[in-house]
N, CA, C and O atoms as CSV, one atom per row, in Angstrom:
chain,resi,resn,atom,element,x,y,z
A,1,MET,N,N,1.017,-1.190,-0.149
A,1,MET,CA,C,-0.165,0.298,-0.143
A,1,MET,C,C,0.894,1.412,0.000
A,1,MET,O,O,0.762,2.429,-0.681
A,2,ALA,N,N,1.878,1.286,0.798
A,2,ALA,CA,C,2.900,2.248,0.592
A,2,ALA,C,C,3.701,2.418,-0.848
A,2,ALA,O,O,3.924,3.504,-1.383
A,3,ARG,N,N,3.967,1.527,-1.202
A,3,ARG,CA,C,4.353,1.731,-2.738
A,3,ARG,C,C,3.663,2.347,-3.630
A,3,ARG,O,O,4.069,2.861,-4.672
A,4,GLY,N,N,2.296,2.277,-3.091
A,4,GLY,CA,C,1.721,2.683,-4.331
A,4,GLY,C,C,1.089,4.076,-4.222
A,4,GLY,O,O,0.759,4.739,-5.205
A,5,GLN,N,N,0.957,4.440,-3.033
A,5,GLN,CA,C,0.893,6.078,-2.138
A,5,GLN,C,C,1.897,6.429,-2.677
A,5,GLN,O,O,1.841,7.548,-3.187
A,6,VAL,N,N,3.067,5.745,-2.787
A,6,VAL,CA,C,4.315,7.137,-3.144
A,6,VAL,C,C,4.046,7.175,-4.582
A,6,VAL,O,O,3.784,8.242,-5.136
A,7,ALA,N,N,4.104,5.929,-5.291
A,7,ALA,CA,C,4.036,6.118,-7.084
A,7,ALA,C,C,2.759,6.952,-7.474
A,7,ALA,O,O,2.594,7.704,-8.435
A,8,HIS,N,N,1.729,6.533,-6.245
A,8,HIS,CA,C,0.804,7.964,-6.965
A,8,HIS,C,C,1.404,9.335,-6.765
A,8,HIS,O,O,1.270,10.200,-7.630
A,9,GLN,N,N,2.198,9.595,-5.412
A,9,GLN,CA,C,2.269,11.043,-5.051
A,9,GLN,C,C,3.470,11.579,-6.527
A,9,GLN,O,O,3.419,12.578,-7.244
A,10,ARG,N,N,4.275,10.623,-6.513
A,10,ARG,CA,C,5.071,10.924,-7.938
A,10,ARG,C,C,4.520,10.961,-9.289
A,10,ARG,O,O,4.918,11.712,-10.179
A,11,TYR,N,N,3.521,10.051,-9.394
A,11,TYR,CA,C,2.677,10.840,-10.679
A,11,TYR,C,C,2.180,11.746,-10.379
A,11,TYR,O,O,2.277,12.459,-11.378
A,12,TRP,N,N,1.512,12.444,-9.423
A,12,TRP,CA,C,0.800,13.472,-9.439
A,12,TRP,C,C,1.981,14.397,-9.646
A,12,TRP,O,O,1.707,15.223,-10.517
A,13,GLU,N,N,3.172,14.545,-9.162
A,13,GLU,CA,C,4.017,15.630,-8.952
A,13,GLU,C,C,4.415,15.737,-10.045
A,13,GLU,O,O,4.508,16.914,-10.391
A,14,GLU,N,N,4.836,14.698,-11.108
A,14,GLU,CA,C,5.182,15.022,-12.603
A,14,GLU,C,C,3.705,15.143,-13.272
A,14,GLU,O,O,3.817,14.856,-14.464
A,15,GLY,N,N,2.506,15.429,-12.974
A,15,GLY,CA,C,1.807,15.501,-14.000
A,15,GLY,C,C,2.169,17.293,-13.467
A,15,GLY,O,O,2.752,18.001,-14.288
A,16,VAL,N,N,1.817,17.839,-12.222
A,16,VAL,CA,C,2.225,19.058,-11.649
A,16,VAL,C,C,3.247,19.645,-12.848
A,16,VAL,O,O,2.815,20.420,-13.702
A,17,ALA,N,N,4.494,19.248,-12.828
A,17,ALA,CA,C,5.756,19.733,-13.199
A,17,ALA,C,C,5.581,19.621,-14.622
A,17,ALA,O,O,6.391,20.253,-15.299
A,18,ALA,N,N,4.733,18.978,-15.201
A,18,ALA,CA,C,4.416,19.137,-16.772
A,18,ALA,C,C,3.957,20.219,-17.448
A,18,ALA,O,O,4.351,20.846,-18.431
A,19,THR,N,N,2.684,20.332,-16.421
A,19,THR,CA,C,2.076,21.877,-16.436
A,19,THR,C,C,2.484,22.841,-16.083
A,19,THR,O,O,1.567,23.621,-15.825
A,20,ALA,N,N,3.595,23.309,-15.893
A,20,ALA,CA,C,4.185,24.262,-14.879
A,20,ALA,C,C,4.399,25.127,-15.515
A,20,ALA,O,O,4.541,26.245,-15.020
A,21,ASP,N,N,4.510,24.858,-17.067
A,21,ASP,CA,C,5.149,25.872,-18.066
A,21,ASP,C,C,4.161,27.075,-18.283
A,21,ASP,O,O,4.518,28.209,-18.603
A,22,ARG,N,N,2.535,26.562,-18.009
A,22,ARG,CA,C,0.926,27.209,-17.737
A,22,ARG,C,C,0.640,27.561,-19.296
A,22,ARG,O,O,0.131,28.591,-19.739
A,23,ARG,N,N,1.088,26.464,-19.983
A,23,ARG,CA,C,0.213,26.269,-21.317
A,23,ARG,C,C,-1.209,26.267,-21.445
A,23,ARG,O,O,-1.777,25.783,-20.466
A,24,CYS,N,N,-1.854,26.615,-22.247
A,24,CYS,CA,C,-3.116,26.862,-22.240
A,24,CYS,C,C,-3.321,27.002,-23.599
A,24,CYS,O,O,-3.391,28.162,-24.004
A,25,PHE,N,N,-3.398,26.398,-24.143
A,25,PHE,CA,C,-3.211,26.338,-26.020
A,25,PHE,C,C,-4.271,27.187,-26.933
A,25,PHE,O,O,-4.008,28.193,-27.593
A,26,VAL,N,N,-5.373,26.613,-26.821
A,26,VAL,CA,C,-6.795,26.626,-26.846
A,26,VAL,C,C,-6.706,28.292,-26.639
A,26,VAL,O,O,-6.169,29.111,-27.385
A,27,ALA,N,N,-7.449,28.524,-25.312
A,27,ALA,CA,C,-7.934,29.978,-24.172
A,27,ALA,C,C,-6.341,30.804,-24.956
A,27,ALA,O,O,-6.533,31.816,-25.630
A,28,THR,N,N,-5.458,30.486,-24.854
A,28,THR,CA,C,-4.728,31.506,-25.413
A,28,THR,C,C,-4.442,32.309,-27.032
A,28,THR,O,O,-4.020,33.406,-27.397
A,29,PHE,N,N,-4.898,31.170,-27.640
A,29,PHE,CA,C,-5.416,31.482,-29.202
A,29,PHE,C,C,-6.666,32.220,-29.243
A,29,PHE,O,O,-6.864,33.019,-30.158
A,30,VAL,N,N,-7.586,32.007,-28.267
A,30,VAL,CA,C,-8.990,32.495,-28.208
A,30,VAL,C,C,-8.991,33.672,-28.117
A,30,VAL,O,O,-9.419,34.602,-28.801
A,31,PHE,N,N,-8.219,33.513,-26.763
A,31,PHE,CA,C,-8.574,34.761,-25.877
A,31,PHE,C,C,-7.443,35.460,-25.068
A,31,PHE,O,O,-7.705,36.127,-24.067
A,32,GLY,N,N,-6.042,35.268,-25.583
A,32,GLY,CA,C,-4.958,36.014,-25.250
A,32,GLY,C,C,-4.190,35.572,-23.970
A,32,GLY,O,O,-4.853,35.610,-22.934
A,33,PRO,N,N,-3.247,35.269,-23.903
A,33,PRO,CA,C,-2.127,34.623,-22.363
A,33,PRO,C,C,-2.599,35.335,-21.477
A,33,PRO,O,O,-2.818,34.627,-20.494
A,34,ASP,N,N,-2.925,36.564,-21.270
A,34,ASP,CA,C,-3.181,37.272,-20.203
A,34,ASP,C,C,-4.608,37.511,-19.919
A,34,ASP,O,O,-4.789,37.962,-18.788
A,35,ALA,N,N,-5.900,37.299,-20.773
A,35,ALA,CA,C,-6.855,37.082,-20.364
A,35,ALA,C,C,-7.566,36.706,-19.273
A,35,ALA,O,O,-7.078,35.646,-18.881
A,36,SER,N,N,-8.494,37.044,-18.567
A,36,SER,CA,C,-9.009,36.347,-17.470
A,36,SER,C,C,-10.109,34.815,-17.810
A,36,SER,O,O,-10.561,33.947,-17.063
A,37,GLU,N,N,-10.174,34.968,-18.735
A,37,GLU,CA,C,-10.690,33.740,-19.011
A,37,GLU,C,C,-9.844,32.588,-19.281
A,37,GLU,O,O,-10.066,31.506,-18.738
A,38,THR,N,N,-8.838,32.780,-20.132
A,38,THR,CA,C,-7.379,31.827,-19.607
A,38,THR,C,C,-6.849,31.778,-18.175
A,38,THR,O,O,-6.097,30.901,-17.751
A,39,GLN,N,N,-7.225,32.607,-17.613
A,39,GLN,CA,C,-6.561,32.565,-16.326
A,39,GLN,C,C,-7.229,31.361,-15.587
A,39,GLN,O,O,-6.684,30.397,-15.051
A,40,VAL,N,N,-9.106,31.803,-15.749
A,40,VAL,CA,C,-9.510,30.510,-15.222
A,40,VAL,C,C,-9.633,29.915,-15.458
A,40,VAL,O,O,-10.224,29.133,-14.713
A,41,LEU,N,N,-9.128,29.350,-17.214
A,41,LEU,CA,C,-9.022,27.836,-17.180
A,41,LEU,C,C,-7.646,27.484,-16.573
A,41,LEU,O,O,-7.741,26.537,-15.792
A,42,ARG,N,N,-6.666,27.866,-16.678
A,42,ARG,CA,C,-5.463,27.640,-15.741
A,42,ARG,C,C,-5.763,27.178,-14.583
A,42,ARG,O,O,-5.368,26.061,-14.250
A,43,ALA,N,N,-6.407,27.842,-13.879
A,43,ALA,CA,C,-6.904,27.818,-12.489
A,43,ALA,C,C,-7.360,26.916,-12.372
A,43,ALA,O,O,-6.540,25.999,-12.350
A,44,TYR,N,N,-8.758,26.494,-12.228
A,44,TYR,CA,C,-9.325,24.861,-12.786
A,44,TYR,C,C,-8.197,24.042,-13.225
A,44,TYR,O,O,-8.129,23.067,-12.476
A,45,ARG,N,N,-7.183,24.015,-14.215
A,45,ARG,CA,C,-6.583,23.010,-14.207
A,45,ARG,C,C,-6.048,22.792,-12.906
A,45,ARG,O,O,-6.276,21.817,-12.190
A,46,ASP,N,N,-5.181,23.954,-12.603
A,46,ASP,CA,C,-3.936,23.224,-11.659
A,46,ASP,C,C,-5.247,22.925,-10.197
A,46,ASP,O,O,-5.208,22.041,-9.342
A,47,ALA,N,N,-6.117,23.844,-10.352
A,47,ALA,CA,C,-6.812,23.284,-8.624
A,47,ALA,C,C,-8.035,21.763,-8.462
A,47,ALA,O,O,-8.553,21.150,-7.527
A,48,VAL,N,N,-8.053,21.681,-10.098
A,48,VAL,CA,C,-9.076,20.500,-10.283
A,48,VAL,C,C,-8.545,19.328,-10.561
A,48,VAL,O,O,-8.244,18.451,-9.751
A,49,LEU,N,N,-8.406,19.307,-11.953
A,49,LEU,CA,C,-8.322,18.589,-12.876
A,49,LEU,C,C,-6.695,18.225,-12.657
A,49,LEU,O,O,-6.318,17.276,-13.345
A,50,LEU,N,N,-5.689,18.838,-11.808
A,50,LEU,CA,C,-4.392,17.858,-11.611
A,50,LEU,C,C,-4.259,16.583,-10.720
A,50,LEU,O,O,-3.645,15.517,-10.687
A,51,ARG,N,N,-5.194,17.304,-10.009
A,51,ARG,CA,C,-5.680,16.611,-8.533
A,51,ARG,C,C,-6.138,15.299,-8.436
A,51,ARG,O,O,-5.823,14.631,-7.450
A,52,GLN,N,N,-7.155,14.624,-9.717
A,52,GLN,CA,C,-7.481,13.635,-10.093
A,52,GLN,C,C,-6.604,12.866,-11.113
A,52,GLN,O,O,-5.885,13.522,-11.867
A,53,CYS,N,N,-6.622,11.224,-11.198
A,53,CYS,CA,C,-6.317,10.974,-12.255
A,53,CYS,C,C,-6.679,10.977,-13.894
A,53,CYS,O,O,-6.172,10.977,-15.016
A,54,TRP,N,N,-7.975,10.980,-13.149
A,54,TRP,CA,C,-8.396,11.118,-15.048
A,54,TRP,C,C,-8.584,12.402,-15.262
A,54,TRP,O,O,-8.962,12.610,-16.415
A,55,GLY,N,N,-8.438,13.646,-14.412
A,55,GLY,CA,C,-7.905,14.941,-14.801
A,55,GLY,C,C,-6.481,15.197,-15.599
A,55,GLY,O,O,-6.211,15.974,-16.515
A,56,ARG,N,N,-5.607,14.148,-14.822
A,56,ARG,CA,C,-3.930,14.477,-15.493
A,56,ARG,C,C,-3.799,13.544,-17.121
A,56,ARG,O,O,-2.990,13.589,-18.047
A,57,ALA,N,N,-5.285,12.583,-16.796
A,57,ALA,CA,C,-5.028,12.040,-18.118
A,57,ALA,C,C,-5.889,12.910,-18.985
A,57,ALA,O,O,-5.480,12.745,-20.134
A,58,LEU,N,N,-6.960,13.819,-18.977
A,58,LEU,CA,C,-7.091,14.735,-19.831
A,58,LEU,C,C,-6.059,15.750,-20.421
A,58,LEU,O,O,-5.868,15.906,-21.627
A,59,VAL,N,N,-5.486,16.350,-19.521
A,59,VAL,CA,C,-4.666,17.502,-19.506
A,59,VAL,C,C,-3.655,16.937,-20.250
A,59,VAL,O,O,-3.043,17.647,-21.048
A,60,ALA,N,N,-3.298,15.413,-20.076
A,60,ALA,CA,C,-2.423,15.212,-21.260
A,60,ALA,C,C,-2.760,15.026,-22.320
A,60,ALA,O,O,-1.840,15.295,-23.093
A,61,ALA,N,N,-3.959,14.567,-23.001
A,61,ALA,CA,C,-4.198,14.191,-24.408
A,61,ALA,C,C,-4.644,15.935,-24.274
A,61,ALA,O,O,-3.836,16.610,-24.913
A,62,TYR,N,N,-5.303,16.451,-23.863
A,62,TYR,CA,C,-5.221,17.747,-24.213
A,62,TYR,C,C,-3.877,18.567,-25.000
A,62,TYR,O,O,-3.991,19.452,-25.848
A,63,TYR,N,N,-2.927,18.145,-24.597
A,63,TYR,CA,C,-1.516,18.536,-24.408
A,63,TYR,C,C,-1.238,17.948,-25.854
A,63,TYR,O,O,-0.443,18.495,-26.620
A,64,ARG,N,N,-1.946,16.791,-26.182
A,64,ARG,CA,C,-1.195,16.555,-27.568
A,64,ARG,C,C,-2.289,16.832,-28.635
A,64,ARG,O,O,-2.132,16.790,-29.855
A,65,VAL,N,N,-3.518,17.146,-27.896
A,65,VAL,CA,C,-4.073,17.659,-29.261
A,65,VAL,C,C,-4.564,19.025,-29.715
A,65,VAL,O,O,-5.061,19.165,-30.833
A,66,ALA,N,N,-4.453,19.864,-29.002
A,66,ALA,CA,C,-4.465,21.265,-28.813
A,66,ALA,C,C,-3.437,22.085,-29.881
A,66,ALA,O,O,-3.857,22.994,-30.597
A,67,PRO,N,N,-2.230,21.696,-29.882
A,67,PRO,CA,C,-1.952,22.525,-31.049
A,67,PRO,C,C,-2.134,21.862,-32.426
A,67,PRO,O,O,-1.610,22.517,-33.326
A,68,MET,N,N,-2.539,21.107,-32.687
A,68,MET,CA,C,-3.355,20.829,-33.867
A,68,MET,C,C,-4.699,21.388,-34.152
A,68,MET,O,O,-5.231,21.526,-35.253
A,69,GLY,N,N,-5.125,21.666,-33.061
A,69,GLY,CA,C,-6.473,22.391,-32.998
A,69,GLY,C,C,-6.260,23.880,-33.014
A,69,GLY,O,O,-7.267,24.559,-33.216
A,70,CYS,N,N,-5.216,24.444,-32.850
A,70,CYS,CA,C,-5.187,26.001,-32.839
A,70,CYS,C,C,-4.692,26.130,-34.629
A,70,CYS,O,O,-4.845,27.105,-35.365
A,71,ARG,N,N,-4.105,24.862,-34.942
A,71,ARG,CA,C,-3.814,25.036,-36.397
A,71,ARG,C,C,-4.687,25.264,-37.324
A,71,ARG,O,O,-4.740,25.977,-38.327
A,72,ILE,N,N,-5.249,24.649,-36.888
A,72,ILE,CA,C,-6.665,24.484,-37.827
A,72,ILE,C,C,-7.475,25.802,-37.828
A,72,ILE,O,O,-7.821,26.360,-38.869
A,73,MET,N,N,-7.830,26.389,-36.240
A,73,MET,CA,C,-8.137,27.784,-36.119
A,73,MET,C,C,-7.354,28.681,-36.718
A,73,MET,O,O,-8.036,29.465,-37.379
A,74,ALA,N,N,-6.062,28.927,-36.773
A,74,ALA,CA,C,-5.176,29.728,-37.526
A,74,ALA,C,C,-6.069,29.755,-39.064
A,74,ALA,O,O,-6.559,30.831,-39.409
A,75,ARG,N,N,-6.197,28.861,-39.708
A,75,ARG,CA,C,-6.887,28.789,-40.874
A,75,ARG,C,C,-8.299,29.261,-40.745
A,75,ARG,O,O,-8.371,29.950,-41.763
A,76,SER,N,N,-9.250,29.335,-40.280
A,76,SER,CA,C,-10.499,29.265,-40.108
A,76,SER,C,C,-11.150,30.453,-39.600
A,76,SER,O,O,-12.259,30.316,-40.115
A,77,PRO,N,N,-11.219,31.815,-38.754
A,77,PRO,CA,C,-11.552,32.676,-38.336
A,77,PRO,C,C,-12.948,32.241,-37.603
A,77,PRO,O,O,-13.054,32.462,-36.397
A,78,GLY,N,N,-14.209,31.516,-38.447
A,78,GLY,CA,C,-15.045,31.215,-38.334
A,78,GLY,C,C,-15.172,30.126,-37.281
A,78,GLY,O,O,-16.195,29.986,-36.611
A,79,ILE,N,N,-14.003,29.299,-37.152
A,79,ILE,CA,C,-14.008,28.117,-35.962
A,79,ILE,C,C,-14.173,29.106,-35.267
A,79,ILE,O,O,-15.359,29.361,-35.060
A,80,VAL,N,N,-13.203,30.008,-34.659
A,80,VAL,CA,C,-12.379,31.086,-33.955
A,80,VAL,C,C,-13.275,31.292,-32.956
A,80,VAL,O,O,-13.244,30.853,-31.806
A,81,ILE,N,N,-14.365,32.249,-33.673
A,81,ILE,CA,C,-15.468,32.995,-33.229
A,81,ILE,C,C,-16.429,31.526,-32.385
A,81,ILE,O,O,-16.788,31.844,-31.251
A,82,GLY,N,N,-16.841,30.079,-32.797
A,82,GLY,CA,C,-17.561,29.129,-32.208
A,82,GLY,C,C,-17.027,29.125,-30.986
A,82,GLY,O,O,-17.471,29.500,-29.900
A,83,VAL,N,N,-15.877,28.586,-31.355
A,83,VAL,CA,C,-14.633,28.108,-30.214
A,83,VAL,C,C,-14.943,29.172,-28.790
A,83,VAL,O,O,-15.159,28.898,-27.609
A,84,ARG,N,N,-14.860,30.310,-29.435
A,84,ARG,CA,C,-14.810,31.163,-28.275
A,84,ARG,C,C,-16.120,31.174,-27.968
A,84,ARG,O,O,-16.044,30.628,-26.867
A,85,CYS,N,N,-17.397,31.416,-28.142
A,85,CYS,CA,C,-18.551,30.967,-27.485
A,85,CYS,C,C,-19.019,29.541,-26.763
A,85,CYS,O,O,-19.898,29.331,-25.926
A,86,VAL,N,N,-18.519,29.063,-27.115
A,86,VAL,CA,C,-18.207,27.834,-26.284
A,86,VAL,C,C,-17.349,27.788,-25.515
A,86,VAL,O,O,-17.769,27.363,-24.438
A,87,LEU,N,N,-16.104,28.063,-25.506
A,87,LEU,CA,C,-15.213,28.166,-24.159
A,87,LEU,C,C,-15.781,29.296,-22.807
A,87,LEU,O,O,-15.588,29.201,-21.595
A,88,ARG,N,N,-16.661,30.525,-23.740
A,88,ARG,CA,C,-17.408,31.266,-22.828
A,88,ARG,C,C,-17.642,30.500,-21.802
A,88,ARG,O,O,-17.015,30.416,-20.746
A,89,ILE,N,N,-18.858,29.771,-22.264
A,89,ILE,CA,C,-19.743,28.806,-21.305
A,89,ILE,C,C,-18.780,27.547,-20.196
A,89,ILE,O,O,-19.025,27.110,-19.072
A,90,VAL,N,N,-17.939,27.359,-20.919
A,90,VAL,CA,C,-17.174,26.560,-20.100
A,90,VAL,C,C,-16.284,27.085,-18.471
A,90,VAL,O,O,-16.150,26.529,-17.381
A,91,VAL,N,N,-15.754,28.621,-19.125
A,91,VAL,CA,C,-15.149,29.535,-17.938
A,91,VAL,C,C,-16.070,29.372,-17.369
A,91,VAL,O,O,-16.096,28.511,-16.489
A,92,ALA,N,N,-17.180,30.152,-17.670
A,92,ALA,CA,C,-18.877,30.464,-16.614
A,92,ALA,C,C,-18.578,29.102,-15.878
A,92,ALA,O,O,-18.207,29.297,-14.720
A,93,TRP,N,N,-18.631,27.962,-16.191
A,93,TRP,CA,C,-19.422,26.641,-15.442
A,93,TRP,C,C,-17.640,26.355,-14.762
A,93,TRP,O,O,-17.719,25.851,-13.642
A,94,CYS,N,N,-16.244,26.565,-15.195
A,94,CYS,CA,C,-15.410,26.166,-14.151
A,94,CYS,C,C,-15.174,27.551,-13.014
A,94,CYS,O,O,-14.754,27.305,-11.883
A,95,ALA,N,N,-15.379,28.506,-13.292
A,95,ALA,CA,C,-15.559,29.697,-12.026
A,95,ALA,C,C,-16.773,29.252,-11.301
A,95,ALA,O,O,-16.712,29.126,-10.078
A,96,LYS,N,N,-18.089,28.953,-12.070
A,96,LYS,CA,C,-18.828,28.834,-10.495
A,96,LYS,C,C,-18.611,27.278,-9.594
A,96,LYS,O,O,-19.022,27.028,-8.461
A,97,ALA,N,N,-17.689,26.214,-10.695
A,97,ALA,CA,C,-17.277,25.212,-9.839
A,97,ALA,C,C,-16.299,25.414,-8.892
A,97,ALA,O,O,-16.281,24.725,-7.873
A,98,MET,N,N,-15.456,26.304,-9.109
A,98,MET,CA,C,-14.221,26.744,-8.081
A,98,MET,C,C,-14.501,27.904,-7.111
A,98,MET,O,O,-13.727,28.068,-6.167
A,99,GLY,N,N,-15.699,28.829,-7.303
A,99,GLY,CA,C,-16.229,29.698,-6.303
A,99,GLY,C,C,-14.685,30.588,-6.287
A,99,GLY,O,O,-13.857,30.829,-7.165
A,100,ASP,N,N,-14.739,30.773,-5.470
A,100,ASP,CA,C,-13.170,31.445,-5.464
A,100,ASP,C,C,-12.211,31.300,-4.884
A,100,ASP,O,O,-11.687,32.102,-4.110
A,101,ARG,N,N,-11.705,29.820,-5.304
A,101,ARG,CA,C,-10.085,29.465,-5.524
A,101,ARG,C,C,-9.582,29.799,-6.238
A,101,ARG,O,O,-10.114,29.572,-7.325
A,102,GLY,N,N,-8.529,30.399,-6.292
A,102,GLY,CA,C,-7.676,30.260,-7.439
A,102,GLY,C,C,-8.016,31.438,-8.583
A,102,GLY,O,O,-7.254,31.953,-9.401
A,103,LEU,N,N,-9.052,31.609,-8.405
A,103,LEU,CA,C,-9.597,32.716,-9.492
A,103,LEU,C,C,-8.626,34.051,-9.101
A,103,LEU,O,O,-8.180,34.266,-7.975
A,104,PRO,N,N,-8.403,34.910,-10.319
A,104,PRO,CA,C,-7.516,35.751,-10.247
A,104,PRO,C,C,-8.653,37.058,-10.167
A,104,PRO,O,O,-8.254,38.219,-10.078
């Protein structure tokens, strides 16, 4: 049991270290790197997603596919408008779910 807890802690720390560069590809592309929406999504990632095994897997998958999504959006401004609308809903949900924790 102790070995499992140590392995879990190491996995969690590696997940946090992997996201320490504060990447948030899609939100940065759509809103900008310092936008409040981008900061809310980063805070949610750090405070909620990275604390769960499934959340770390989701973040890792996101980091694999998001750069390609940004390349697609760069070629189609219409997609950016749609993504921005959807992300605003996601940001509102994340902010509500977090309350005052870690928000800018």
